[in-house]
N, C-alpha and C positions, 0 to 999 in steps of 0.2 A: 522468427529467430528469438525474440524476447521470451516467448512462451516455452521454448525448448529448454532454456537454461535460466529460468527466472528464480526457481526456488529449490534447487538442490542444496547440498551443504554450502555454507557461506563461502568457502574457498573456491568453489566451482561456479558460483553464481555470476552471471554476466552483469557487469557494471555498465553504466551509461557510456563510459569511455570505451569499453570493449565493444559494445554494440556499435558505437560510432566508427571505431577503427575497422570493424568487419564490414560495415556498410560501404565505406570508402574502398577497402581492399577488394571485396567480392563483387560489388555492384557499380563501382566507379562513381559513387554519389558525391562528386566534387562540389556540387551546389548546395549541399546540406550542411548546416552549421551544427557544431557540437551542442550549443544551447537548445536548438530545436529538438535534437535527439534526446537530450537529457530531460527536457520537459515532457516529451512523449513517453519516455520510459517511466518517469515518475507518475504520470497520469494512468498509464496502462497496467503497471505492475500490480496494484491492488485488485484491479478487475480480473487479471489473469489468475491471481492467487485464489480469488473467490470462485471463479469458474472451475478451477481445477480441484476445489475442495480443500485447499491448503489454509484457508483463512475463514473466519466467521464474518458474516455481514455485520455492519455497524448498526446497532439498534438504539433508538432513543426512547426512554421510558420517562414520561413526565411525572414528576413526583408532586403530590399535593398534600399539604399538611394543614390541619386546622390552625387558625391564628392562636398563638400563645402556647402551642404544644410542641415540645421538642422530643426527638427520638434519641434514645441512648443506644450504644452499640449492641447491647443485648436484646434489643427489640422492644423494650418497655418504654412507655411514654411518661414524660415528666411535665408538670405544669408550673 
């Protein structure tokens, strides 16, 4: 259900509240709390976007500079 309406235009996207309401209405999930659904949606939404090709993976590139050398925005080094 989250995957089906996770990333269309903003006005059509399922919010955690809408997912919770649909769970209760369609599946009778009375024992599920809103906080649990909200946490699950928040955790799964980036995974779904990445799997569907809607987002890029987060990449960490460690930067290393020689001591005493600063880089200027145009790429030149100053000492």
